[in-house]
N, CA, C and O atoms as a DFTB+ gen file, in Angstrom:
280 C
 N C O
     1  1     110.168      76.909      32.948
     2  2     111.432      76.374      32.490
     3  2     111.369      76.190      30.968
     4  3     110.341      75.809      30.408
     5  1     112.497      76.475      30.326
     6  2     112.544      76.380      28.871
     7  2     112.541      74.921      28.423
     8  3     113.073      74.039      29.096
     9  1     111.937      74.706      27.292
    10  2     111.910      73.354      26.719
    11  2     113.302      72.975      26.226
    12  3     114.099      73.831      25.843
    13  1     113.569      71.689      26.244
    14  2     114.871      71.176      25.815
    15  2     115.183      71.580      24.376
    16  3     116.315      71.949      24.066
    17  1     114.175      71.510      23.490
    18  2     114.400      71.888      22.094
    19  2     114.824      73.342      21.981
    20  3     115.685      73.678      21.169
    21  1     114.220      74.212      22.798
    22  2     114.584      75.625      22.781
    23  2     116.016      75.820      23.260
    24  3     116.769      76.609      22.689
    25  1     116.382      75.105      24.303
    26  2     117.741      75.211      24.826
    27  2     118.752      74.676      23.820
    28  3     119.820      75.260      23.638
    29  1     118.416      73.565      23.166
    30  2     119.301      73.010      22.139
    31  2     119.535      74.029      21.029
    32  3     120.668      74.235      20.594
    33  1     118.467      74.660      20.579
    34  2     118.561      75.638      19.504
    35  2     119.408      76.834      19.933
    36  3     120.261      77.298      19.177
    37  1     119.173      77.329      21.137
    38  2     119.944      78.482      21.631
    39  2     121.418      78.139      21.763
    40  3     122.282      78.939      21.403
    41  1     121.708      76.941      22.282
    42  2     123.102      76.531      22.421
    43  2     123.755      76.391      21.043
    44  3     124.905      76.787      20.855
    45  1     123.032      75.837      20.099
    46  2     123.572      75.723      18.737
    47  2     123.875      77.104      18.167
    48  3     124.900      77.282      17.509
    49  1     123.019      78.068      18.401
    50  2     123.257      79.438      17.927
    51  2     124.523      80.024      18.549
    52  3     125.308      80.682      17.867
    53  1     124.716      79.782      19.841
    54  2     125.909      80.296      20.516
    55  2     127.156      79.637      19.937
    56  3     128.151      80.315      19.677
    57  1     127.111      78.327      19.734
    58  2     128.254      77.626      19.149
    59  2     128.537      78.151      17.745
    60  3     129.693      78.380      17.389
    61  1     127.486      78.341      16.944
    62  2     127.657      78.860      15.583
    63  2     128.257      80.268      15.593
    64  3     129.044      80.614      14.711
    65  1     127.889      81.076      16.585
    66  2     128.372      82.450      16.657
    67  2     129.787      82.535      17.224
    68  3     130.490      83.516      16.981
    69  1     130.210      81.522      17.973
    70  2     131.536      81.555      18.587
    71  2     132.314      80.322      18.148
    72  3     132.861      80.289      17.046
    73  1     132.362      79.330      18.992
    74  2     133.011      78.053      18.673
    75  2     132.718      77.078      19.806
    76  3     132.289      77.472      20.890
    77  1     132.956      75.814      19.538
    78  2     132.803      74.801      20.587
    79  2     133.772      75.115      21.725
    80  3     133.413      75.040      22.901
    81  1     135.005      75.467      21.358
    82  2     136.020      75.770      22.373
    83  2     135.577      76.921      23.276
    84  3     135.766      76.859      24.491
    85  1     134.998      77.957      22.703
    86  2     134.557      79.112      23.499
    87  2     133.438      78.709      24.450
    88  3     133.431      79.130      25.607
    89  1     132.498      77.906      23.983
    90  2     131.390      77.462      24.841
    91  2     131.937      76.606      25.985
    92  3     131.508      76.752      27.129
    93  1     132.871      75.725      25.683
    94  2     133.479      74.903      26.730
    95  2     134.243      75.771      27.727
    96  3     134.205      75.510      28.929
    97  1     134.938      76.803      27.237
    98  2     135.625      77.746      28.134
    99  2     134.632      78.459      29.060
   100  3     134.881      78.616      30.255
   101  1     133.510      78.883      28.485
   102  2     132.494      79.562      29.295
   103  2     131.931      78.623      30.353
   104  3     131.747      79.012      31.506
   105  1     131.658      77.387      29.954
   106  2     131.137      76.399      30.901
   107  2     132.161      76.107      31.996
   108  3     131.802      75.954      33.163
   109  1     133.433      76.032      31.616
   110  2     134.498      75.816      32.594
   111  2     134.518      76.947      33.616
   112  3     134.643      76.709      34.817
   113  1     134.394      78.173      33.131
   114  2     134.377      79.327      34.030
   115  2     133.195      79.301      34.985
   116  3     133.332      79.615      36.167
   117  1     132.042      78.927      34.467
   118  2     130.841      78.845      35.310
   119  2     131.027      77.784      36.387
   120  3     130.692      78.016      37.549
   121  1     131.553      76.630      36.014
   122  2     131.776      75.561      36.992
   123  2     132.789      75.999      38.051
   124  3     132.615      75.714      39.236
   125  1     133.835      76.685      37.629
   126  2     134.826      77.194      38.580
   127  2     134.230      78.195      39.550
   128  3     134.543      78.175      40.740
   129  1     133.360      79.080      39.039
   130  2     132.683      80.056      39.904
   131  2     131.760      79.355      40.893
   132  3     131.676      79.744      42.059
   133  1     131.072      78.325      40.424
   134  2     130.207      77.554      41.324
   135  2     131.032      76.888      42.417
   136  3     130.631      76.874      43.580
   137  1     132.183      76.338      42.043
   138  2     133.067      75.710      43.032
   139  2     133.475      76.721      44.103
   140  3     133.416      76.428      45.297
   141  1     133.889      77.912      43.668
   142  2     134.278      78.956      44.618
   143  2     133.118      79.363      45.514
   144  3     133.280      79.520      46.725
   145  1     131.943      79.533      44.909
   146  2     130.761      79.947      45.670
   147  2     130.390      78.891      46.719
   148  3     130.112      79.221      47.872
   149  1     130.391      77.642      46.311
   150  2     130.031      76.557      47.238
   151  2     131.030      76.493      48.388
   152  3     130.645      76.355      49.549
   153  1     132.314      76.594      48.057
   154  2     133.326      76.527      49.113
   155  2     133.224      77.723      50.057
   156  3     133.339      77.567      51.273
   157  1     133.011      78.906      49.506
   158  2     132.950      80.124      50.326
   159  2     131.688      80.222      51.161
   160  3     131.736      80.639      52.318
   161  1     130.571      79.844      50.585
   162  2     129.289      80.072      51.254
   163  2     128.728      78.855      51.974
   164  3     127.942      78.997      52.911
   165  1     129.116      77.679      51.553
   166  2     128.549      76.465      52.154
   167  2     129.602      75.586      52.806
   168  3     129.268      74.623      53.497
   169  1     130.875      75.911      52.590
   170  2     131.982      75.136      53.147
   171  2     131.817      73.627      52.877
   172  3     132.136      72.782      53.713
   173  1     131.312      73.337      51.692
   174  2     131.107      71.948      51.281
   175  2     132.250      71.571      50.345
   176  3     132.111      71.611      49.123
   177  1     133.378      71.205      50.940
   178  2     134.581      70.923      50.154
   179  2     134.386      69.792      49.145
   180  3     134.843      69.925      48.009
   181  1     133.727      68.680      49.507
   182  2     133.561      67.612      48.508
   183  2     132.762      68.067      47.282
   184  3     133.123      67.738      46.152
   185  1     131.695      68.811      47.498
   186  2     130.905      69.293      46.367
   187  2     131.690      70.333      45.570
   188  3     131.644      70.334      44.340
   189  1     132.398      71.204      46.252
   190  2     133.217      72.207      45.559
   191  2     134.272      71.527      44.694
   192  3     134.544      71.973      43.580
   193  1     134.865      70.451      45.202
   194  2     135.869      69.710      44.414
   195  2     135.254      69.100      43.159
   196  3     135.893      69.071      42.107
   197  1     134.018      68.615      43.261
   198  2     133.346      68.058      42.081
   199  2     133.148      69.127      41.014
   200  3     133.382      68.879      39.831
   201  1     132.717      70.315      41.430
   202  2     132.530      71.405      40.476
   203  2     133.871      71.851      39.890
   204  3     133.960      72.167      38.703
   205  1     134.907      71.873      40.724
   206  2     136.222      72.265      40.224
   207  2     136.758      71.228      39.255
   208  3     137.399      71.574      38.262
   209  1     136.501      69.969      39.534
   210  2     136.931      68.904      38.626
   211  2     136.224      69.044      37.274
   212  3     136.845      68.884      36.224
   213  1     134.938      69.342      37.309
   214  2     134.198      69.574      36.061
   215  2     134.815      70.746      35.303
   216  3     134.986      70.688      34.085
   217  1     135.146      71.807      36.033
   218  2     135.776      72.970      35.412
   219  2     137.096      72.593      34.747
   220  3     137.367      72.991      33.614
   221  1     137.900      71.834      35.451
   222  2     139.198      71.423      34.906
   223  2     139.042      70.568      33.650
   224  3     139.763      70.758      32.671
   225  1     138.104      69.631      33.683
   226  2     137.870      68.772      32.509
   227  2     137.393      69.594      31.313
   228  3     137.865      69.404      30.192
   229  1     136.455      70.508      31.559
   230  2     135.953      71.342      30.464
   231  2     137.059      72.236      29.900
   232  3     137.127      72.460      28.691
   233  1     137.909      72.737      30.770
   234  2     139.025      73.580      30.322
   235  2     139.960      72.786      29.406
   236  3     140.403      73.289      28.373
   237  1     140.254      71.536      29.796
   238  2     141.104      70.682      28.962
   239  2     140.435      70.393      27.620
   240  3     141.076      70.462      26.571
   241  1     139.148      70.072      27.660
   242  2     138.422      69.821      26.409
   243  2     138.441      71.044      25.499
   244  3     138.605      70.921      24.285
   245  1     138.273      72.213      26.088
   246  2     138.288      73.443      25.299
   247  2     139.623      73.586      24.569
   248  3     139.659      73.970      23.400
   249  1     140.710      73.277      25.257
   250  2     142.026      73.338      24.627
   251  2     142.147      72.350      23.485
   252  3     142.701      72.667      22.432
   253  1     141.622      71.141      23.700
   254  2     141.656      70.132      22.636
   255  2     140.869      70.607      21.414
   256  3     141.330      70.442      20.285
   257  1     139.697      71.190      21.622
   258  2     138.884      71.660      20.502
   259  2     139.510      72.887      19.835
   260  3     139.380      73.077      18.626
   261  1     140.190      73.718      20.633
   262  2     140.858      74.876      20.061
   263  2     141.948      74.418      19.093
   264  3     142.125      75.010      18.027
   265  1     142.680      73.361      19.466
   266  2     143.734      72.823      18.592
   267  2     143.143      72.314      17.280
   268  3     143.792      72.373      16.235
   269  1     141.906      71.814      17.340
   270  2     141.234      71.291      16.138
   271  2     140.497      72.401      15.385
   272  3     139.878      72.168      14.347
   273  1     140.583      73.616      15.938
   274  2     139.955      74.795      15.332
   275  2     138.428      74.660      15.263
   276  3     137.810      75.021      14.261
   277  1     137.834      74.138      16.332
   278  2     136.378      73.995      16.394
   279  2     135.796      74.950      17.398
   280  3     134.581      74.978      17.593
């Protein structure tokens, strides 16, 4: 497993190359895909809802950061 410092550095590079809004959009998409996968393969609706809620929150945050041009 990668060290936290390495992950921090890699994430900072991605943010520098794109934007905070883009990273939040990507994270939102990943959470949404996880929600779909959990619901389809495990039929765990409560857990799928948690992942979907995370996706929705990240999507909203991405919009807020996009408005601030970050």
